[in-house]
C-alpha positions in Angstrom: -25.4 13.5 147.3 -25.6 17.4 147.6 -28.4 19.2 146.8 -27.7 21.6 143.9 -31.1 23.1 143.2 -30.8 25.8 145.8 -27.7 27.2 144.5 -28.1 31.0 142.7 -27.7 30.0 138.9 -24.9 32.1 137.4 -25.9 35.5 135.0 -26.0 34.6 131.7 -23.5 36.1 129.5 -24.4 39.5 128.3 -23.3 38.7 124.5 -25.6 35.7 124.3 -25.1 31.8 123.0 -22.1 30.8 121.5 -22.3 30.9 117.9 -22.6 27.4 116.3 -20.2 26.3 113.9 -22.9 26.0 111.3 -23.0 29.7 111.8 -19.4 30.3 110.9 -18.6 31.4 107.6 -15.7 30.3 107.4 -13.9 34.0 108.7 -11.1 31.6 110.0 -9.9 30.3 107.3 -9.6 34.2 105.3 -6.2 35.3 105.0 -5.3 38.0 107.9 -5.1 41.9 106.6 -4.1 44.5 108.3 -6.2 47.9 108.7 -6.0 50.6 106.3 -3.5 53.3 107.4 -3.9 56.4 106.2 -1.2 57.8 104.2 0.8 60.6 105.3 1.9 63.2 103.1 5.7 62.9 102.1 7.9 66.5 102.9 11.2 65.2 101.8 12.4 66.3 105.2 14.6 63.7 106.4 17.4 64.8 109.4 15.7 64.6 112.5 15.2 67.6 114.9 14.2 67.7 118.5 15.0 70.4 121.4 13.9 70.9 124.9 11.1 74.0 125.1 8.6 75.0 128.2 5.5 74.4 128.0 3.9 77.9 126.8 6.2 77.9 123.8 5.2 74.5 122.7 1.0 75.8 123.0 2.1 78.8 121.1 4.4 77.2 118.0 1.6 74.2 117.8 -1.6 76.7 117.9 0.1 79.1 115.3 1.2 76.1 113.0 -2.8 74.7 114.0 -4.6 78.3 113.0 -2.2 79.0 109.8 -3.1 75.3 108.5 0.4 74.5 108.4 2.9 71.8 109.6 4.8 72.8 112.7 8.2 72.2 110.2 6.6 74.2 108.0 6.0 77.2 110.4 9.8 76.6 112.0 11.2 77.2 108.5 8.9 80.4 108.1 10.6 81.3 111.4 14.6 80.7 110.3 13.2 82.8 107.4 12.4 85.8 108.7 15.0 85.5 111.3 18.0 85.4 108.6 15.8 88.5 107.0 15.9 90.7 110.1 19.7 90.2 110.4 21.0 90.3 107.0 22.1 86.2 107.6 22.3 84.1 104.1 
């Protein structure tokens, strides 16, 4: 018969012993609930708009929107209005 007393014991789990079934507070019987999601402010905008820009433009645009405490779409709308006014476009 093999002598297993000289074999190195395995390291104990860092999580400790598993809880006994009596310690279970019946959490398996409880319904699952999804984590609460932070609600987003609705803007009423429904048409997607995407384009490719340079990295420098993206950094500047995001910085201006962040420090102006506005959404990127709000900055884009303001830029369009300023362009229209500067070029007498309705």
